[in-house]
N, C-alpha and C positions, 0 to 999 in steps of 0.2 A: 481917435474918437472925437466926434464933433462936440458932444455935450459931456459934462461931468469931468472926472479926473483924467489927465493924460495917461495913456497906457504905455509905460516904459518897461524895459526889461527888468529893472529893479522892482517896480511895482508888481509885476507878474510874479517874480520870485518871492516877494513878500506874501502875496496872496496864496501861492502854493505852499509856503511854509505854514501859514495859518491853517489851511486845509489839512495839512499833514498832522498838525498838533490836534486838531479836532478829531480826525480819524483815529489817532493813537488814543485819545481819551475815550472815544466810543468803544474801541477794541478793549481797552482796559476794563470798562464797565461790563462788557460781554464776558470776558474771562473771569472777572470777579464774581459775576452772577452764576457762572457755570460751576466754579470750583469753591467759592466761598459760601459762608452762611448768609442766606438772603436777609436774615434779621439784622445783620451787621452791614451788608453791602447797601441795602436800600437807604438807611439814614445817611450813610456817607455820601452816596451819589446825589441824594436830595439836597445836600449842602453846597451844590455847585455855585450858588450866588456868592459864596465866600471867595471863590476863585475869581469871579468877575470883579468883586470889590477890591481884592488884593491887586489885580491887574490895573484897575483904574487908579488905585492909590500909588503903586510903585512905578508903573510905566507911564501912565498919563498924568501923573502928579496931581490927581484930583484930591480934594480935601474930603475926608470922611466926616459926615455930620453926626451929631449926637443920636439921632434916630437910627442911623445906619449902625452905629456902635451898639445900640440897644438890640437891634435885630441880630447882630453877630453874637451877642451874649445869649439871646433866645435860641438861636440855631445851635450853638455849642451845647447849651443846656439840654435841648431836645435830643441831640445826638447822644449825649451821655445817658440820658434817661432811657432811650430806646435800646442802647447796646449794653446797659448795665445788668 
């Protein structure tokens, strides 16, 4: 590639692994929606920002701010209230 990141075999493999994980997540949501109670599945799938935040913190070593922690608490409280 002339512009952007170099396209090596390792980078292609990493990209394919990311696509595989995204497809598995989407498949999991489809299966859960088909066989699970939608009143439980919907709040759980709506909490996907928690996965993004966990990835950013654990893998990318980003610091979670007080506002983000507040949002985590609000999301978890909302999930509890929706499924209780």
